[in-house]
N, C-alpha and C positions, 0 to 999 in steps of 0.2 A: 384299400392301397394295391398299389400295383407289385406284383412280386416278379422280380425278373426284367420289369420294365417292357415287357410284350407289347405293350400299348400304352398310351398316354392319355393322362384324363384331362379334359377341357372345362373349366369352370367357367360360368356363364349365369345369367341373371334369370333366365327362364329354361325349361319350366320351374325350377328351383325357387320357391320363395325364400325371402331372407332369412328367415328364423331358420329352414332348413339348412342354408349356407353357412349361417354363424355355427350350427349344430357340426356340421361337417368340418369346416375348420378348426374348431375347438377339439374335435374329436382327433383330427389327424394331429395337431401340433403337439401331441403328447411325446416325448421321446423318453423309451425305456431304457434305463440303464442296467446292464448286469455287470458281474464281477469279470475280470480280465482272467479266464481261466484256458486249458486246453481247446483248440478249435472244436474240436469232436464233441466237448461238453458245453459249449458257449451257444447261449441264444442270441439270434442275431440283433444287432440293435437297429432302429428303424428311425430313418432320416428321412423327412420331409422336404422337398424342395419345389418351391413355385417359380415358373417363368412368365414375368410380365411380358405381355406381348397382344397389347389391346389392338383391336381391329380399328384401322383407319387413323392410325397413330403413327407418326413418322419415326424414323432412326436416325441418328448422325452418331457418326464414328464408328459405326457398324455399318456394314455394306449391305447383309442379307441376314435378318433376323430368323429365317429359318436355318440355317446353318448355325447360328448360336444355340438354338434350342436342340439341333443335332449336337453339338458338342457337348451340351449340359447331359443329354441322353447317355452319349458315350461314357462319361463321365462316372455317371450313376450306374452303369452296368457293369456286373460281372464281369471278370476276366475270362478267357475262353478256358473252357475246362472244369469251371468252378459256378457253384451253386448260387456264390454271394459274392458281394464286393468284401474286401477285408483291409482294415490298417495293421500294420505290425511295427511293432517299437523293440528297443533293446533294450533287455532287462539288467544291463551292463557286465553280464558275465560270459566267459566264453568257454566254449566246450572243445577239449584238448582232443584232435582227429590223430596226430601223430607226434613225434618230436619236433617236427617242423611246420606242422600245419595245425591252427586252430580254427573254429567258426564262433561267429556269436549266437548268442541264445535269445532268440528270439519270443515274443508273446504275439498272438493277433487277437484282432477284434472283429468279429465277424460284424458288416453292415448289410441291410437291405434300403436301398434308397427307391422311394418314388417321386415321380416326377408328374406336378401338374401344371397344364397351361390355363394361366388367366387372361381370358380375352375379352372381358368384358367390365365396363366401367365399375359396375354395383359390386362385382366380384372382389376387384381390385381393391376398392374401399374398404369393404369388410374385411379383407384380408390385415390389411395395415391396422384397421381399428379393433380387431379381435385375436389374431393368432398370436401364439407365441411357440419358442422353439421351432423355429422353421428357417429356413433359406430361401430368400427374395433374389431371383437374379432379374435385372432389368436390362430386358433385350433391346431398349430404344436407346443405349449408349448414354450420351450424354442429355438426351432429352429426359426429363422426369416429369411423367403424367401427373396432373394434378385434379381430382376429382371434383366436380359441381359440389359448391357450399364450403369452400377452404380457398384460401388464398396460398401462395407459392410459400410463404414464409409457414403458415400453420401448417401446411402439408409436412413440409420439412421436418416441423417440430414433432408433428405425429409419428414420423420414420424413425426420428431421434429417439423419441421417448421408447417407443417398441424394442431398439436396438440395446438402449440403457438399461432397461429393467425387466424386458419379456423374451430374452435371449434370441432376441432377431437379427440375424445376419441381412445386411444388404449386399449384392455383388455387383459392381459395376462394371462393364465388358467392353467398354469404348469410349473414346474420346475425351473431353474434358467433361467431368462429373457434374452435374447440377447447372451447368451452363446455360442450358435451355429449358423451358418448361413449354409443356402442351396443355394448356387449361381446357377443359372438358366444354363442351358448346362454344369454344372462342378459338380455338387453335392455338398455333405455337407463339411463341414470345421469348425473348431473350432476357436472362438473369444476369450473364455475365459472372465474372469470377466470385462475385458475391453469393450467391448459389452454395458451391462448395464451404466457403468461409461460414455462412449461416450453420449448415451442418456441423462443421467441426468446431465451433463455439461451443456444442454441447459436451465437448471433452477438451477444451482448453486450448485450442489450435485453432482461435477465430481469424487468425491472418493468413492460414495455409492457402498456397497456390498451386497448380500443377502445370504451369507454362513449361512448355518443351525447352530444349534450349536452340540455339540459332542453328538455320543451316550453314553448314552440313554436320554441324553436330546430333543435331534434330534426329538423324538416323546412323547413330555410331550405334554400333551392337554391344548389347549387355547379355553376358551367359548364365547359364542356369548355375548357382551356387553348387558347391560340392555337396553340402547338406541336401539340397533339394532333389539332386541326383540321386541320393541314397534313401531317403526317407520320403520322398514325394513319387518321382519316377519309378520307385521301388514297387509302388502297388498300383500307380496310373503310368503305366508305360508308355501311353500316347505322348507324354512330357518331351520326349525327346524330340518328337515334330516343333517342339517349342525351344530348342537348345539353345536359341540364340533369338532375342528380339531387339527391335529398334527402342531407341532411348524412350521416345513419344511423350505423354502427358505423364511427369513424374510426381511422385509423391518426395518431398523434400526430406534433408538430413534430421531435422529436427522431430521426424515422427519415428526416430528410431527405437525410445523406449516403450512404445505403444505397438511395435513391429512384434509379430507373433513367427516363433521358428517354426519349420526351418524358412531362414530368407531365401528368397526367388532370385530373379535376375539381378545383377549388381551388387550381390552381397551384402553383409553385415553392415558396412559403414554407408550405404545411401549414396546418391538418390536412387527411389525405389520405382521402375516403370510398372512394379506389378507387387502387392504385400498383402498380407493379412493383418488389418490394424484391430488391437483392442478398443472398443468403443464403450468406454468406463472411465468415470470419473472418479479416478483414484484408485484405490483397493477395499471400497468400503462395501463393495458389494461384488456375488457370484453370480447375478442374474445377467450378466452384459451379454452382450452378442456382438458382432464383429461387422467390419466395413473391410468387403473385400476388394479392391482395387487391381484392374489390369488396364492402364492407358498405353501399353506398347502398339505401336501404329503398323507391324508387320513382325511376323512369327518366322522362324528359319529354322531347318533340320540340323543335324551334328556337322553337316557338310557346308553350310551357309547357304542352302537352296530355300527361296521364300516356299513356304505352306501357306495353306488356308487358314488366313488368319483370324475370321471370325468363327470358325470351328476350334481351331485350337486355343484361341484366346479365351474361348466359353470354358473351353475343357479343363484349362489349366486353372482358371477363375475357381469353376465349380468342385473341381477335386481338391484346392487348399481349402476353400469354405466349409467342405464336408469335413476334411480331416482337421480342420481346427476346431469346428464344432463337436465331433465326437471326441475327440483328445481331450478336450475343454471339462465337457462331461462327465467322461471316465476318470477325468484326473479328481475331480470334485467326489466321486464316489470312493474312488481309492482312498483319500485322505478320511473321509466317514469311516470307512472299514478301519484304517489304522488307528483311530482315535477312539473308536469302538472297542479295538482289542487292548488297546492301552487302559482303557478303563476298565477293562472286565479284569486284565492283570492286577490292577491296583485294587480292587474290591477283593479279589480272590488273595491278597497278600502275596503275590508274585512279582517281588519287586526285584527281584536278583538279574539282571540284562536290561530291565526298563529303560533305563536312562539312556540307553543308546537308541532304543525304538523312537525316545522322546526326541533326541538328537535328530534321528532320519525325519521325522514328521515334520521336525523345525525347517527341514532342508527342503524338503518336498514343499513348503509353504512358501520358501524362499524361490524356489523355482517358479511357483505359479504365479509371484508378484512379477517374474522376469519374464512371464509368457512362453516358458520353456515347458511344454506339459509332458514331453517324454520325459523330461527330469522328473517331474511330479509323479509319475506312474512308478518310475523306478524307484525312488526314495520313500515314496509311502507304500508299495508292495513290501518292499525289506523291511519297512516300520512294522506293518503288520505280521510278518513275518516273525522278525524280531520279539514281538511283545507276546505271541502266541508261543513263543519257546522259552521265556521268562519262567524262572521257577522259583518258589519260597526260600528263602536265606534258611542255612542250617541252625540249630539251636544255638552252637559257639557265635556264628555271626551274626544271630541276633541279639544274642543276650552276653556275648565274650565280653563286650566293654564293662556292662552294668558288672557282671561277676570279677573283671579285674579290678576294678574301682572300689567294689565291696571288700576283695582280698585286701586291698593296699589300704582301706579304710581300717578294717577288722585287725591288720598286722600292725598298723599304727597304735590304735587303739590297746591292741594286747602288750605291746611294747612299753607305751605310757603306763599302764597299769602295773608291770612289772618294773620300771623305774620308780613309780609312785611308792611300791612297796618294799624296794631296795632302800628307796630315801628314809621312808619310815621307820625300817628296821635299823638303819643306820643312827638316826637319832633317838631312838629309843635306847641302844648302846651306849650313846653317848651321855645321856641323861644317868645312865646305871652308873657309869665310872665318876660323874661327877658327885653323885650322892656317896 
C-alpha cells in the first residue's frame, strides 16, 4: 500500500506470476471499516484505486492520459498540512457559538488512498476477474479495452457482475462511455451506443444513451451544485477548478433514482454531465458498487476560465468515487452498530426509549435506499446512541396495568360478594317473616 502517495505502483505481468498477482489484488481489495469517532481516535480507512492505462492502447475523449493519472493522484492525496485525506459529514446538530452565530457539528472519516497503475493486459484481466471493494478508473475515455478470450459483450458483463456483486466501482472520465472497444491483439473497433446500453441493461436501463445536446447548447455551462460545493469541495478543494463544466455527454433524467447524493453539475433534476450511479438491481443487495460518469467536454474555474479538463475531470470523478465508496461502506457499518445496540437493549430488558431508536434506524434504511449516505450516518448514529441510552421501565411502568386490572377485578369481585351476602341476608329475613 502506498502511504501518502509518494509514489505510484505499476502493475504488470512480469516479473510477477499470475498467482502472485491474484494474491496481490485480493489482499489489497479488502476495505477495513472503522466506527465514526473523533479524528484523534479513528484509524484511517484504506481505499484502493486502480487506473487502467494500458500500453499501446489509444484514448478517445481524453487528450492526455498522464494528466488523468495526475488528477486521480491529486484527488487521492492528503490536503496540505494533513497526514491523511478525510471525509466530513454533518451530524445534524449545531453548536451555538454566540447569540448570533452557530456552527455545524461535523464528524470526519480519515481515509488513506493507494493508487495503482494497471499498464498490462494480464494484470487488467485479473483485476476485473478477481478484485473486490476497489475503484477502477478507465483512463482510455470512451475506449473499453477488451482482453483476449472475451467478446466485448462478455467483458462488459464481467465488469457489470463485479459492480453488481463485488463492490467494484467503474469510473468513466471522458467521451461517450463504452462507445469504442480495443480488442487485445486486434485493435480499435466501434461498438456505438449499444455498448453503454449493454452495460446499463444490468440495472434496468437498457435504453440509456449519453448523447450531447446539439450545438451550441452542447457547450452550455452547468454549475457545481450547492450540495457538492459544501460536501465535496469541502474536502476536495480542487473542485473549484471545475466549478463549471460544458454539458457534454450527459446521463438522462431517468437516472435520477440511481444518482448518489451529492448531485454534481446540473443539480438534482438532471440531465447529468457527471454523476455517481448506484449500480444495483433494486435494493436486494448491499454488495453493489458504482458507475461514476464524467462526460463533460470542458471544465472551467469559478470565473468561467477554461481549466485542464483531463486533470480536473479525473480529479472530480475520482473524488466522487472515493466519497461514495467510503460513505456507503461506513453507512452499512453504522446501521450494523445500531442494530446490535438495539438487540442488546432488548436482551437486557431496556425497552424504555427503544421505540425511538428503532424509528431512527428505519429512517436510516430509507436514506440508504435513496442513496443519501450522509443521512444514513446521521440517523444510524443517533439510533445507536438512543439504544445505548434506553433504560429498563420502572416496576409501576412494567406492572402498573396488571396491578390496576387486578385491583379492578378484585374490587368488582368484592362488591359482587357483598351484594350476594346482602341479598342472601335479605332473603333469609323475608322467609322468617313469612313463617
